[in-house]
C-alpha positions in Angstrom: -27.2 46.8 -164.3 -27.3 46.7 -168.2 -23.4 46.9 -168.1 -23.5 44.1 -165.6 -25.8 41.9 -167.9 -23.3 42.7 -170.8 -20.3 41.7 -168.7 -22.2 38.5 -167.6 -23.0 37.5 -171.2 -19.4 38.1 -172.1 -18.0 35.7 -169.5 -20.8 33.2 -170.5 -19.6 33.4 -174.0 -16.0 32.9 -173.4 -16.6 30.1 -170.7 -19.0 28.5 -173.4 -16.3 28.9 -176.2 -13.5 26.9 -174.1 -14.8 23.5 -175.6 -13.5 20.0 -174.9 -12.5 17.3 -177.4 -11.2 13.8 -177.2 -10.3 11.0 -179.6 -8.5 7.7 -179.4 -5.1 6.6 -180.7 -5.4 3.6 -183.2 -3.8 0.4 -181.8 -0.1 0.3 -182.6 1.9 -2.9 -183.5 5.2 -2.2 -181.8 6.7 -0.7 -178.8 8.8 2.6 -179.1 8.7 6.0 -180.4 5.8 7.0 -182.9 4.9 10.0 -184.8 1.3 11.0 -184.3 -0.2 13.1 -187.2 -2.2 16.1 -185.9 -4.8 16.4 -188.7 -6.3 20.2 -189.4 -9.7 19.3 -187.6 -7.6 18.6 -184.2 -5.4 21.8 -184.7 -8.5 23.8 -185.4 -10.3 22.6 -182.4 -7.3 23.5 -180.3 -7.0 26.9 -181.8 -3.4 25.9 -182.9 -2.5 25.7 -179.2 -1.3 22.2 -178.9 -0.5 22.9 -175.2 -4.3 22.1 -174.5 -3.4 18.6 -175.6 -2.8 15.6 -173.5 -2.2 11.7 -174.3 -3.4 9.5 -171.4 -3.2 5.7 -171.1 -6.0 3.4 -169.9 -5.1 4.3 -166.2 -5.3 8.1 -167.1 -1.6 8.5 -166.7 -0.1 11.3 -169.0 2.1 10.1 -171.6 4.8 12.4 -172.7 5.2 13.8 -176.1 7.2 16.4 -178.1 5.7 18.6 -180.8 7.6 18.2 -184.1 7.0 20.4 -187.3 7.8 18.7 -190.4 9.9 20.7 -193.1 12.0 20.2 -196.2 14.9 17.8 -195.3 18.3 17.7 -197.2 21.2 15.5 -196.3 24.3 14.2 -197.9 25.5 10.4 -198.0 29.0 9.3 -198.7 29.4 6.9 -201.8 33.0 5.4 -202.3 34.5 4.7 -205.6 36.0 1.5 -206.5 39.8 1.9 -206.6 40.9 0.3 -209.8 44.5 0.7 -209.5 47.2 2.3 -207.1 50.8 2.8 -208.6 53.7 4.5 -206.5 56.8 5.4 -208.3 59.4 6.2 -205.8 60.5 9.7 -205.7 58.4 10.5 -208.7 54.5 10.1 -208.6 51.6 8.4 -206.8 49.0 7.5 -209.3 45.4 6.2 -208.2 42.6 5.4 -210.6 39.1 5.2 -209.7 35.9 4.1 -211.6 32.8 6.1 -212.0 30.4 3.2 -212.5 27.3 5.4 -212.6 28.6 7.4 -215.3 27.2 10.3 -213.6 28.4 13.9 -214.1 31.1 14.8 -211.7 32.5 18.0 -210.7 34.1 17.2 -207.2 35.3 14.1 -205.3 36.3 13.6 -201.6 39.6 12.2 -200.5 40.1 10.6 -197.0 43.8 11.0 -196.2 45.7 9.8 -193.3 46.9 12.8 -191.1 50.1 14.6 -192.5 51.6 18.0 -192.5 53.0 17.6 -195.9 51.5 19.8 -198.7 51.1 18.0 -202.1 50.6 19.1 -205.6 48.3 16.9 -207.8 46.7 16.6 -211.2 43.6 14.8 -212.4 42.8 13.4 -215.7 39.7 11.4 -217.2 39.6 8.4 -219.4 36.8 6.1 -220.7 39.0 3.3 -221.5 42.1 3.6 -219.4 44.2 4.0 -222.5 43.7 7.6 -223.5 43.8 10.3 -220.6 42.4 13.8 -221.0 43.6 16.6 -218.6 41.1 18.2 -216.2 43.1 20.1 -213.6 47.0 20.4 -213.2 49.5 21.3 -210.4 46.7 21.9 -207.9 47.7 21.9 -204.2 46.4 20.2 -201.2 47.2 21.8 -197.8 45.9 21.5 -194.1 45.7 17.7 -194.0 46.3 17.5 -190.4 43.1 16.9 -188.0 43.3 17.5 -184.3 41.0 15.1 -183.1 41.0 12.4 -185.7 43.5 10.3 -187.6 42.2 11.1 -190.8 41.1 14.3 -192.7 38.7 14.8 -195.6 39.6 17.1 -198.5 37.3 18.1 -201.4 38.9 18.8 -204.8 37.0 20.3 -207.6 37.6 20.0 -211.4 35.1 20.9 -214.7 32.2 18.7 -214.9 32.7 15.5 -217.0 31.2 12.2 -217.1 34.4 10.1 -217.8 34.3 6.4 -216.6 37.7 6.6 -215.1 39.6 9.4 -213.0 43.2 9.3 -212.4 44.7 11.4 -209.5 48.5 11.8 -209.8 50.4 13.3 -206.9 53.8 14.9 -207.4 56.4 12.9 -205.0 59.4 14.5 -206.4 59.9 17.2 -204.0 57.7 15.8 -200.8 57.0 12.4 -199.5 53.9 10.3 -200.5 50.7 10.9 -198.7 48.3 8.0 -197.6 45.1 8.3 -199.5 42.8 6.0 -197.9 39.5 6.3 -199.8 37.9 8.3 -202.7 34.4 9.0 -203.2 31.6 11.6 -203.6 28.8 13.0 -201.5 25.4 12.5 -202.9 23.0 15.3 -201.8 19.3 14.4 -201.2 16.4 16.5 -200.9 12.9 15.5 -199.7 10.2 18.2 -199.9 7.6 18.3 -197.0 4.3 16.4 -197.8 1.4 19.1 -197.3 -1.9 17.8 -195.7 -5.2 18.7 -197.1 -8.0 20.2 -195.1 -10.7 17.8 -196.0 -14.5 18.5 -195.9 -14.3 22.0 -197.4 -16.5 23.4 -200.0 -16.3 26.6 -202.2 -18.8 28.5 -204.4 -17.9 30.1 -207.8 -19.3 33.3 -208.9 -18.8 34.8 -212.4 -18.8 38.7 -212.6 -18.9 39.3 -216.3 -19.0 43.3 -215.7 -15.7 43.2 -213.9 -14.5 40.3 -215.9 -13.5 38.1 -212.9 -14.1 34.9 -211.2 -14.7 34.7 -207.6 -14.2 31.7 -205.5 -15.4 31.9 -201.9 -14.3 29.3 -199.1 -16.7 29.7 -195.9 -14.8 28.2 -193.2 -16.5 26.8 -190.0 -13.3 27.1 -188.0 -10.0 29.2 -188.1 -7.9 26.7 -189.9 -4.1 27.4 -190.3 -3.6 27.5 -194.1 -0.2 27.3 -195.4 -0.8 26.5 -199.1 -3.5 26.7 -201.7 -3.4 24.3 -204.6 -5.2 24.7 -207.9 -6.1 22.0 -210.4 -7.0 23.6 -213.6 -8.0 22.0 -216.8 -7.6 25.0 -219.2 -4.4 24.3 -221.3 -3.0 27.8 -221.9 -3.5 30.6 -219.4 -1.8 33.3 -217.6 -4.0 35.0 -215.0 -3.5 37.4 -212.1 -5.4 36.4 -208.8 -5.9 38.0 -205.4 -6.4 36.5 -202.0 -9.1 38.5 -200.2 -10.6 38.5 -196.7 -13.4 40.5 -195.0 -12.3 43.0 -192.4 -14.3 45.2 -190.1 -13.2 48.9 -189.5 -14.7 51.5 -187.2 -15.9 54.8 -188.7 -16.8 57.1 -185.8 -19.6 55.2 -184.0 -20.3 52.6 -186.6 -18.7 49.5 -187.8 -18.6 48.5 -191.5 -17.3 45.7 -193.3 -14.8 45.9 -196.2 -12.6 43.6 -198.3 -8.8 43.6 -198.0 -6.4 42.2 -200.3 -3.8 40.1 -198.4 -1.9 38.5 -201.3 -1.5 38.6 -204.9 -0.3 35.7 -207.1 -0.2 34.6 -210.8 -1.9 31.4 -212.2 0.2 30.2 -215.3 -0.1 27.0 -217.0 3.8 26.7 -217.3 4.2 26.8 -213.5 3.4 24.9 -210.6 0.0 25.9 -209.1 0.7 25.7 -205.5 1.0 28.9 -203.5 2.4 29.3 -200.0 1.2 31.9 -197.4 2.3 32.8 -194.0 0.0 32.9 -190.8 -3.3 32.6 -192.6 -6.1 32.0 -190.4 -9.6 33.2 -191.5 -13.3 32.4 -191.3 -13.8 33.1 -195.0 -11.5 33.3 -198.0 -12.2 34.8 -201.4 -9.9 34.2 -204.4 -10.5 36.5 -207.2 -9.2 35.5 -210.7 -9.0 38.4 -213.5 -10.1 36.8 -216.7 -10.0 40.2 -218.8 -11.5 39.0 -222.3 -10.7 35.4 -221.9 -13.2 32.6 -220.7 -13.3 31.8 -217.2 -10.5 29.1 -216.2 -12.0 25.6 -215.9 -11.0 24.7 -212.4 -11.4 21.0 -211.5 -10.8 21.6 -207.7 -8.8 23.9 -205.2 -7.3 22.5 -202.1 -6.3 24.1 -198.8 -3.3 22.7 -197.4 -1.2 22.7 -194.0 2.3 22.0 -193.4 2.3 18.8 -191.2 2.5 18.8 -187.5 3.3 15.6 -185.4 3.4 14.5 -181.8 6.3 12.3 -181.1 5.5 10.0 -178.2 6.7 6.6 -176.8 3.9 4.2 -177.1 3.6 0.5 -176.3 1.8 -2.0 -178.3 -1.7 -3.1 -177.6 -2.3 -0.4 -175.0 -5.2 1.9 -175.1 -4.4 5.5 -175.5 -6.8 8.4 -175.7 -6.1 12.2 -176.7 -7.6 15.1 -174.9 -8.0 18.9 -175.7 -9.1 20.9 -172.7 -8.7 24.8 -173.0 -7.9 24.9 -169.0 -4.8 23.1 -169.5 -1.3 24.8 -169.9 1.6 23.9 -171.8 3.1 20.7 -170.4 6.8 20.2 -169.7 8.2 16.7 -170.3 11.6 15.1 -170.1 11.2 13.5 -173.5 12.2 16.8 -175.3 15.8 16.2 -174.3 16.0 12.9 -176.0 14.3 14.1 -179.5 16.4 15.6 -182.2 15.6 16.8 -185.7 17.6 13.8 -187.0 14.9 11.4 -185.9 12.8 10.8 -188.9 10.8 7.6 -190.6 9.4 6.8 -187.2 6.3 4.4 -187.5 3.0 6.3 -187.6 0.0 6.3 -185.3 -3.3 8.0 -186.1 -5.9 9.7 -183.9 -9.4 8.2 -184.7 -13.0 9.0 -183.4 -12.0 12.7 -182.7 -15.1 14.6 -181.5 -16.4 17.5 -179.3 -17.5 16.3 -175.8 -20.5 18.2 -174.4 -20.0 16.5 -170.9 -17.0 18.1 -169.2 -16.0 14.9 -167.5 -13.7 13.8 -170.1 -11.1 13.3 -167.5 -11.8 10.8 -164.6 -8.6 12.4 -162.8 -9.8 15.2 -160.5 -8.9 18.6 -161.3 -7.8 21.1 -158.8 -10.6 23.1 -157.6 -9.2 26.3 -159.2 -9.4 24.7 -162.6 -13.1 23.4 -162.2 -16.3 25.1 -163.6 -17.4 25.7 -160.2 -14.6 27.8 -159.2 -15.1 29.7 -162.5 -18.7 30.3 -161.8 -18.2 31.6 -158.3 -15.6 33.9 -159.6 -18.0 35.3 -162.3 -21.0 35.5 -159.7 -18.7 37.3 -156.9 -17.2 39.5 -159.6 -20.7 40.5 -161.1 -22.1 41.2 -157.6 -19.3 43.4 -156.7 -19.9 45.4 -160.0 -23.6 45.5 -159.2 -23.1 46.8 -155.6 -20.8 49.6 -156.6 -23.2 50.5 -159.6 -26.1 50.7 -157.0 -24.0 52.6 -154.6 -23.2 55.1 -157.4 -26.6 55.6 -158.6 -27.9 56.1 -155.3 -25.3 58.9 -154.5 -26.3 60.4 -157.8 -29.9 60.5 -156.9 -29.0 62.2 -153.6 -27.2 65.0 -155.2 
């Protein structure tokens, strides 16, 4: 019967842990796709399982969504140069001059060429006044200029880094016919680093251990937040300190359980470097940062931030419509058609926010009736029946043991 009681308490605990939450989506101003920021509080409430999440309109209809993980983005854009002059001397040379108006450093340009099966030798020179020209490359060869699915082909040509205002491409037409160079430009590469989200409302305590010459910073966390990075804002000017990230663990030794500290990461705080450190799959109820001071004074730390990589929901929403967001641990991962129409190239969507997010004590957060097997009544019936069966067999077993 003690085992039955323990089993009953375990089921009650698990059932009580499956909490429900809801919030509202702030009114939006235009119809169309929106990205909805999932803040750390919502993610922690869902135990990082966004399959528990649903968006519903005022009539309790499910609104499809796609989960999008923000990441560093890199892309290239083509910028054409102005063609200043184009001279063709029959059976001799084709000479094209372009202007580098930005005076940026160049080591490569891109040529858009009409399809041809001809190979061509070329030379490139640079000038700042179109009077005096200085060589960059000579007698280089262009080949494979025949695209199979288009009427043009792009060829990139490289040369030593320079910042000449004008570049001249001389194509040798003595041996082969001229080729049709339609455009000349460069690809500019862009990089956008993801913007991390701070886990707000956290506090920490600082303890100086003068005997061990360390500073310990303790973060007690009320939920298992996903922590992707830790950022330090330090006032001290010149420093180089080794640091550790420590968590409390439990281990069983024979019949007893004891707690111990485990170092899960080491890093170095250095006034010359960026003080943001990244971690993989870090979810703990308590974090301890230990900084080795040696014979130095403790660092003057202004603040420390725990950060997350952004996660969004992309959903098609209508202006002036009421939408609510629900988290219910009885839900399973949804399958929506919308995922077939969202790609990684979609960005800069208008943003929508979830407001008034809170825990709901009453389980009736949905007016739409759930299937009986998803209700609390069905779960309690299973628990009682299971407990009754366990108790019955335990009673029979005890009775048989007494008879023996």
